[in-house]
N, C-alpha and C positions, 0 to 999 in steps of 0.2 A: 244168814249168820252161821258161822262155823260152830259146831258142837264137838265136845270131847268125851271120850269114854272115861270111866273111872281110872283106868290104868294110865291113859294119856295125861289126865289131870294130875295124878300122883307124881308122874315124872316132872311135869312143869312146876309143881309145888315143892318138889324136893322131899317127898315123903313116900312111904310104902303104899302100895295099892290098898292094903288093909286099913291104914290110917285114913286114906281118902274115902274109902267105903264107909267107915265109921262116922266120919264127918257128914257124909251124905245121909246116912241112916238117922243121924241126930238132927237133921234139918239145917245144918250150918251152911250148906250150899244146896240150892235147888237142883233137882234132877227131873228128867222126863224119860219115858221109855220110847225107844224106836220100835218100828214094826216087828222086828225080831225079838224084842223083849229086853235088849240091853239098855242099861241106864246111861243117859247122856247128860252132860252139863253144858248149858248155853255158854258161848264164849264170853259174852258180857258179864254173866254171873261169875264165871271163873276168874275173869280179870279182877273184878271187885273183891272177890274172896281172896285172891292171891295177895293183894295189897294188905288186906286185913290180917292174913296169916303172917306176912313178913313183919308187919308193925307190932304184932303181939308176940313174935318170937315163938310161935306154936309149932314150928317144924320139929323134926326128929333129930336134935343134936346138930353137930357140925357137919354140914353138907358142903362138899367141894364141887364147884362147877368148872374146874380147870380141866383142860384137855389139850391135846395137840392143837395148835392154831388158836387157842384161847377162845373157844366158842361157848356162848352162854344161851342155851335154848330156853325160851320162856314164852310169855304171853304179853301182847301189847295191852297196856293199861291206860294209856293216854296218847292222844295225837292232837297237837296244836298246829293249825295251818296258818301261815302268813301268805302274803301275795307271792313271794318267791321262795322263802325258806319254811321249814317245818321242824317241829320238835316231837320226837317219838320216845315214849317211856316204855321199857320192858321190865317186867318182874320175872326174874329167873331164880326160882326158889327164894332164898333170903336176900338175893341181890337185886337192887333197882338200878337199871342202866338207862341213861338219857343220851340220845343222839340228836345232833342237829344235821339235817340233810335238806335237799331241795324238795319243794312241794311236788315237783314233777316225779321225783323218785318215790315219794310216798304214794302218789296216785298210781304209778306204774306197778308198784309192788302190791297194791290193794291193802295197804296197812290201815287198820282201824281197830278200835278197842275190841278185844276178844279174839284176835287173830294170833295164831302161833307164829313166832318169828325167832330168829337166832341173832344175837348181837355178837359180832366178831371184833375182838380188840387187838390192835397192833399198835404198840407204842402209845401215842396220844390220840389215835383215831379209833372210832367205833363204827363198824360197818354193819348194816342190817340186812339179813337174808330172810325172805319169806319162806316159811316151811311148806 
């Protein structure tokens, strides 16, 4: 399972590293230490926490995730697999994006809860890139 540093988690949550560190210090999201001593957050824990933060509106004010090419970096919070199709949900700061794609694409990209991914929006289509 992928793990994230406090700084990476902050970027995905749309908050400052200091805010993410305070949340970790307060026990709002579980961390563990790697061999070098850095604190890491398990991807599944971060995915669940990102949904909680988005629902509570606990981010730092208005965060914009627009950029050239409309990219929304975030974390996968849900994957529903069918026989042929799949549904992937990404929490990108305060934004929840849902994309329908083939099961084969989900498997090839290795998309699962806790994985960092980017949703790219063009017109009415959402494309998912694995980070």
